[in-house]
NUSERO-146041 format. One line per 8 residues: number of its first residue (from 1); their letters; for each residue x, y, z of C-alpha. Coordinates in Angstrom, 1 decimal. Example, Ala and Ser with C-alpha at 12.3 -4.5 7.8 and 13.67 -1.06 7.14 Angstrom:
2
1 = as = 12.3,-4.5,7.8  13.7,-1.1,7.1;
***
This chain:
409
1 = mlnilwlg = -10.2,-14.8,-6.2  -10.5,-14.1,-2.4  -12.8,-17.1,-2.0  -10.2,-19.4,-3.6  -7.3,-17.8,-1.7  -9.0,-18.0,1.7  -10.2,-21.6,1.3  -6.7,-22.5,-0.1;
9 = ffiiaaas = -5.0,-21.3,3.1  -7.1,-23.7,5.2  -6.7,-26.7,2.8  -2.9,-26.2,2.7  -2.8,-25.9,6.4  -4.9,-29.1,6.9  -2.6,-31.0,4.4  0.5,-29.8,6.2;
17 = aswrwlmh = -0.8,-30.6,9.6  -1.9,-34.1,8.5  1.6,-34.7,7.1  3.2,-33.7,10.3  0.8,-35.9,12.3  1.0,-39.0,10.2  4.6,-38.9,9.0  6.4,-37.2,12.0;
25 = aepavfqa = 4.1,-38.1,14.9  3.2,-34.5,15.8  -0.4,-34.6,16.9  0.1,-31.3,18.9  0.0,-29.4,15.6  -3.8,-29.5,15.6  -3.9,-28.0,19.1  -1.5,-25.3,17.9;
33 = mveslfam = -3.8,-24.5,14.9  -6.9,-24.2,17.1  -5.1,-22.0,19.6  -3.9,-19.9,16.7  -7.5,-19.3,15.5  -8.5,-17.8,18.8  -5.2,-15.9,19.2  -5.6,-14.3,15.8;
41 = arlsvdvm = -9.3,-13.5,16.5  -8.2,-11.6,19.6  -5.4,-9.9,17.7  -8.0,-8.7,15.1  -10.0,-6.9,17.8  -6.8,-5.3,19.2  -5.9,-4.0,15.7  -9.4,-2.8,15.1;
49 = vvlfgtlt = -9.3,-0.6,18.3  -6.4,1.4,16.9  -7.8,1.3,13.3  -11.1,2.9,14.5  -9.2,5.7,16.0  -6.7,6.2,13.1  -9.3,6.3,10.3  -11.7,8.4,12.3;
57 = lwlgflri = -8.9,10.9,13.1  -7.4,11.1,9.6  -10.6,11.3,7.6  -11.7,14.1,10.0  -8.6,16.1,9.1  -8.9,15.3,5.4  -12.5,16.7,5.4  -11.1,20.0,6.8;
65 = aekaglia = -8.6,20.0,3.9  -11.4,19.3,1.4  -13.6,22.1,2.7  -10.6,24.5,2.8  -10.1,23.9,-0.9  -6.7,22.3,-0.6  -7.7,19.1,-2.4  -9.2,21.1,-5.3;
73 = slarllsp = -6.1,23.3,-5.5  -4.0,20.2,-5.7  -6.2,18.9,-8.5  -5.7,22.2,-10.5  -2.0,22.0,-9.9  -1.5,18.5,-11.2  -4.1,18.6,-14.0  -1.6,20.0,-16.6;
81 = lfrrlmpe = 0.7,17.0,-16.0  -2.1,14.4,-16.4  -3.4,16.2,-19.5  -0.1,15.3,-21.2  0.2,11.8,-19.8  -3.4,11.2,-21.0  -3.7,13.1,-24.2  -7.0,11.5,-25.2;
89 = vpaghpal = -8.6,13.2,-22.1  -9.8,16.7,-23.0  -8.6,19.6,-20.9  -11.0,20.4,-18.1  -12.7,17.0,-18.2  -14.0,15.8,-14.7  -11.8,12.7,-15.0  -8.6,14.8,-14.4;
97 = glitlnft = -9.8,16.2,-11.2  -11.0,12.8,-9.9  -7.7,11.2,-10.9  -5.8,13.8,-8.9  -8.1,13.4,-5.9  -7.6,9.6,-6.0  -3.8,10.0,-6.1  -3.9,12.5,-3.3;
105 = analgldn = -5.9,10.0,-1.1  -3.5,7.2,-2.0  -0.4,9.4,-1.3  -1.8,10.1,2.2  -2.2,6.3,2.8  -6.0,6.5,2.8  -6.7,3.3,0.8  -10.3,3.0,1.7;
113 = aatpiglk = -11.1,6.6,1.0  -9.2,6.5,-2.3  -11.2,3.6,-3.8  -14.6,5.3,-4.2  -12.9,8.3,-5.9  -10.9,6.0,-8.1  -14.1,4.2,-9.3  -15.6,7.6,-10.2;
121 = amralqel = -12.5,8.5,-12.2  -12.6,5.1,-14.0  -16.2,5.7,-15.0  -15.4,9.2,-16.2  -12.6,7.8,-18.4  -14.9,5.1,-19.7  -17.2,7.8,-21.1  -14.3,8.7,-23.4;
129 = nplpgias = -13.4,5.1,-24.3  -14.3,4.4,-28.0  -14.1,0.6,-27.3  -16.0,0.0,-24.1  -14.9,-3.6,-23.6  -11.2,-2.8,-24.1  -9.1,-0.7,-21.7  -8.1,2.6,-23.1;
137 = naqilflv = -4.5,4.0,-22.8  -5.7,6.5,-20.2  -7.4,3.8,-18.2  -4.3,1.6,-18.2  -2.0,4.4,-17.1  -4.4,5.4,-14.3  -4.7,1.8,-13.1  -0.9,1.1,-13.3;
145 = lnassltl = -0.1,4.2,-11.3  -2.8,3.2,-8.8  -1.3,-0.3,-8.6  2.2,1.1,-8.1  0.9,2.6,-4.8  2.7,6.0,-4.5  2.4,6.5,-0.7  4.0,9.6,0.7;
153 = lpvsifmy = 2.4,9.3,4.1  1.7,5.6,5.0  -0.6,6.3,8.0  -2.0,2.8,8.0  1.5,1.3,8.3  2.3,3.6,11.2  -0.9,2.5,12.9  -0.1,-1.2,12.6;
161 = rmqqgaad = 3.3,-0.6,14.0  1.9,1.4,16.9  -0.6,-1.3,17.7  2.2,-3.9,17.8  4.1,-1.8,20.3  6.8,-0.1,18.1  8.8,2.4,20.1  8.7,4.6,17.0;
169 = ptlvflpi = 5.9,3.8,14.5  7.3,6.2,11.8  10.7,4.5,11.6  9.8,3.1,8.1  8.8,6.5,6.7  11.9,7.1,4.5  12.3,3.5,3.3  8.6,3.4,2.2;
177 = llattast = 9.1,6.8,0.5  12.1,5.5,-1.5  10.6,2.1,-2.4  7.2,3.5,-3.4  8.9,6.0,-5.6  10.7,3.3,-7.3  7.6,1.3,-8.0  5.7,4.3,-9.3;
185 = vaglllva = 8.5,5.4,-11.6  8.9,1.9,-12.9  5.1,1.8,-13.7  5.1,5.1,-15.4  8.2,4.3,-17.6  6.8,0.9,-18.6  3.4,2.3,-19.6  5.1,5.3,-21.4;
193 = avqrlklw = 7.3,2.9,-23.4  4.3,0.8,-24.5  2.1,3.7,-25.2  4.9,5.9,-26.6  4.0,8.8,-24.4  6.0,12.0,-24.9  7.8,12.2,-21.6  10.1,14.9,-23.1;
201 = dpvvlawl = 7.2,17.4,-23.1  8.4,20.5,-21.2  5.6,20.2,-18.6  6.2,16.5,-18.0  10.0,17.1,-17.9  9.5,19.9,-15.4  7.5,17.7,-13.1  9.6,14.6,-13.5;
209 = gtaalllg = 12.9,16.5,-13.4  11.8,18.3,-10.2  10.8,15.1,-8.6  14.1,13.4,-9.6  16.1,16.4,-8.3  14.4,16.3,-5.0  14.7,12.6,-4.6  18.3,12.6,-5.8;
217 = slmavlat = 19.2,15.4,-3.3  17.4,13.4,-0.5  19.4,10.2,-1.3  22.6,12.2,-1.6  22.1,13.5,1.9  21.0,10.1,3.2  24.1,8.5,1.7  26.3,10.5,4.1;
225 = lsaaalaa = 24.5,9.1,7.2  25.2,6.1,9.3  22.6,3.4,9.9  21.7,4.9,13.3  21.4,8.4,11.8  19.3,7.1,8.9  16.8,5.5,11.4  16.7,8.8,13.4;
233 = assllgnl = 16.2,10.9,10.2  13.4,8.6,9.1  11.7,9.0,12.5  12.1,12.7,12.6  10.9,13.4,9.1  7.9,11.0,9.5  6.7,12.7,12.7  7.4,16.2,11.3;
241 = vlfglilf = 5.6,15.6,8.1  2.6,14.0,9.8  2.1,16.7,12.4  3.0,19.5,10.0  0.4,18.3,7.5  -2.3,18.2,10.2  -1.4,21.7,11.4  -1.4,23.0,7.8;
249 = fllagayr = -4.9,21.6,7.3  -6.1,23.3,10.5  -4.6,26.7,9.7  -5.8,26.6,6.1  -9.3,25.7,7.3  -9.3,28.5,9.8  -8.0,31.0,7.1  -10.9,29.9,4.8;
257 = rvpvyeaf = -13.4,30.3,7.7  -14.2,26.6,7.7  -15.8,25.5,11.0  -12.9,23.1,11.6  -14.4,21.3,14.5  -17.7,20.6,12.7  -15.8,19.6,9.5  -13.6,17.2,11.5;
265 = iegakegf = -16.6,15.5,13.1  -18.3,15.1,9.7  -15.2,13.4,8.3  -14.6,11.4,11.5  -18.1,9.9,11.2  -17.2,8.7,7.7  -14.0,7.2,9.1  -15.9,5.4,11.8;
273 = dvaknllp = -18.3,3.9,9.2  -15.4,2.8,7.0  -13.5,1.2,9.9  -16.5,-0.8,11.4  -16.9,-2.7,8.1  -13.3,-3.9,8.1  -13.4,-6.2,11.2  -15.0,-9.3,9.5;
281 = ylvamlca = -12.3,-9.2,6.7  -9.5,-8.7,9.2  -10.7,-11.6,11.4  -11.1,-13.9,8.3  -7.6,-13.3,6.9  -5.7,-13.1,10.2  -7.2,-16.5,11.3  -6.4,-18.1,8.0;
289 = vgvlrasg = -2.8,-16.8,8.1  -2.4,-17.9,11.7  -3.6,-21.4,10.9  -1.2,-21.6,7.9  1.7,-20.6,10.2  0.7,-23.0,13.0  0.4,-25.9,10.5  4.0,-25.5,9.5;
297 = aldqllaa = 3.2,-24.9,5.8  4.4,-21.3,5.7  7.6,-22.3,7.5  8.3,-25.0,4.9  7.8,-22.6,2.0  10.1,-20.1,3.6  12.7,-22.8,4.4  12.7,-23.8,0.7;
305 = irwmvdva = 13.3,-20.2,-0.4  15.9,-19.7,2.3  17.8,-22.8,1.1  17.9,-21.4,-2.4  19.1,-18.0,-1.1  21.8,-19.7,1.0  22.9,-21.8,-2.1  23.3,-18.5,-4.0;
313 = gwdarfvd = 25.4,-17.1,-1.1  23.0,-14.2,-0.3  21.9,-12.9,3.1  18.6,-14.7,3.9  17.1,-12.3,6.5  14.7,-10.9,3.9  13.0,-14.3,3.3  10.8,-14.0,6.5;
321 = alptalik = 9.2,-10.8,5.0  8.4,-12.4,1.6  4.9,-13.7,2.5  3.6,-10.1,2.6  5.1,-9.4,-0.8  4.0,-12.6,-2.4  0.4,-12.3,-1.4  0.0,-8.5,-1.8;
329 = pfsgsaar = -0.9,-8.6,-5.6  -3.8,-10.9,-4.8  -5.3,-9.6,-1.5  -4.6,-6.5,0.6  -6.3,-8.0,3.6  -4.2,-11.2,3.4  -1.0,-9.1,3.0  -2.1,-7.0,6.0;
337 = aflietms = -2.6,-10.2,8.0  0.9,-11.5,7.0  2.4,-8.1,8.0  0.8,-8.2,11.4  1.7,-11.8,11.9  5.3,-11.1,10.9  5.4,-8.3,13.5  3.9,-10.6,16.1;
345 = thgvdsfp = 6.2,-13.5,15.4  9.6,-11.8,14.8  9.1,-8.5,16.8  7.8,-5.3,15.5  11.2,-3.7,15.1  12.9,-6.8,13.7  14.4,-6.7,10.2  11.7,-9.0,8.7;
353 = allaatmq = 8.9,-6.8,10.3  10.5,-3.6,9.1  11.0,-5.0,5.6  7.4,-6.4,5.5  6.1,-3.0,6.5  8.1,-1.3,3.7  6.8,-3.9,1.1  3.3,-3.4,2.3;
361 = gstettfy = 3.6,0.4,1.9  5.3,0.3,-1.6  3.2,-2.3,-3.4  -0.5,-2.7,-4.2  -3.2,-5.4,-4.6  -2.8,-5.5,-8.3  -5.4,-8.2,-9.2  -7.9,-6.7,-6.8;
369 = vlavyfga = -7.4,-3.2,-8.3  -7.8,-4.7,-11.8  -10.9,-6.6,-10.9  -12.6,-3.7,-9.1  -11.7,-0.8,-11.4  -12.0,-2.6,-14.7  -15.0,-4.7,-13.5  -16.9,-1.5,-12.5;
377 = vgiqrarh = -16.9,-0.3,-16.1  -17.2,-3.6,-17.9  -13.6,-3.8,-19.2  -12.9,-7.3,-20.4  -9.5,-6.9,-22.2  -6.8,-5.3,-19.9  -4.2,-5.2,-22.7  -0.7,-4.4,-21.2;
385 = avacalla = -2.1,-3.3,-17.8  -1.4,-6.5,-15.9  2.2,-6.9,-17.1  3.1,-3.3,-16.4  1.4,-3.3,-12.9  3.1,-6.6,-11.9  6.5,-5.3,-13.0  5.9,-2.1,-11.0;
393 = dlagvlas = 5.1,-4.3,-8.0  8.4,-6.3,-8.5  10.3,-3.0,-8.7  8.7,-2.0,-5.4  9.7,-5.3,-3.7  13.3,-5.2,-4.9  13.6,-1.6,-3.9  12.2,-2.4,-0.5;
401 = iavcywff = 14.8,-5.1,0.1  17.6,-2.8,-1.0  16.5,0.2,1.0  15.9,-1.8,4.2  19.4,-3.4,4.0  20.7,0.2,3.5  18.7,1.6,6.5  18.5,-1.4,8.9;
409 = g = 21.1,-3.9,7.7;
***
């Protein structure tokens, strides 16, 4: 898929540039494309400098939390809920703990750390699958919830905004929280409807009811605030949660007599190893996206969508953020490239950039997740997994647009 997508970017760019040259006498488009290649390569290195530090820092703190037993405690806390949502998985099965760990890493915005745990969870679920070539109900629910991208602390989004010069990188904290909740709830309800899960079970109702009450209370408070106050609240909560979580990890580690410095270094080394492998992918996708933009192809697509939006009488400011949403189901690296390119083109705190960041934080690379997770265990028939995951992504995109107009409109 990525081979076709990446090659397609260059072919479309070449076709668009040739059209502008031959039909509109614009030979300078080729110079713009070449300059874009080098500019995006330089931007990739700039992004990587911050990415090295961010992953190294965060995986260091996460290792302290792991050694302090916080991750295991969270797994025990959530396992009663997952036992009921996945009734075919026996109580105490290792898959439940791995699923909880995977969701914890995703919630903290640690995509690269979550994937290895998720693959282990999928293999554990495959051991219980009576039809190895066909996705089981538990595997489908796990994948759809993974693809719905519940992200409570989008560290990577903060990092990209910081690298692009945002005055307040955590400004999108609350919009992402609301949008990602919408996508996750949509995914859960869709799968529950298809699989006829008993969401009225007391334990499930207690978890979902508590989450709904907290979210409803939060939205009720936010509804009383002005746009400026909403932005300030998002900034304050984002910074408080981020630093408070780090402090909690450190204090818990000290209480459990964990050598916090040594544990941090151990995790930080893992973060460094993860980060150094990302540069080639980042260069590849950013350069392809840059060429696509410089050729005029992307602007033509957005102009067509903007025309349809204008005909419908809607506000068209959200259109410039759509490339991130449209490409995200296929490739996380391409969506990341579009996000960075949108920030660079329109300004890191512009409405399109804020919306693109919210979309990036509330949706997932659905087809990539399907290919990697199901491919790792030999699943050939995904059943209702694709439809449910894509509809959850759509819910996240629509919620992102609505929330960003609420916060930043």
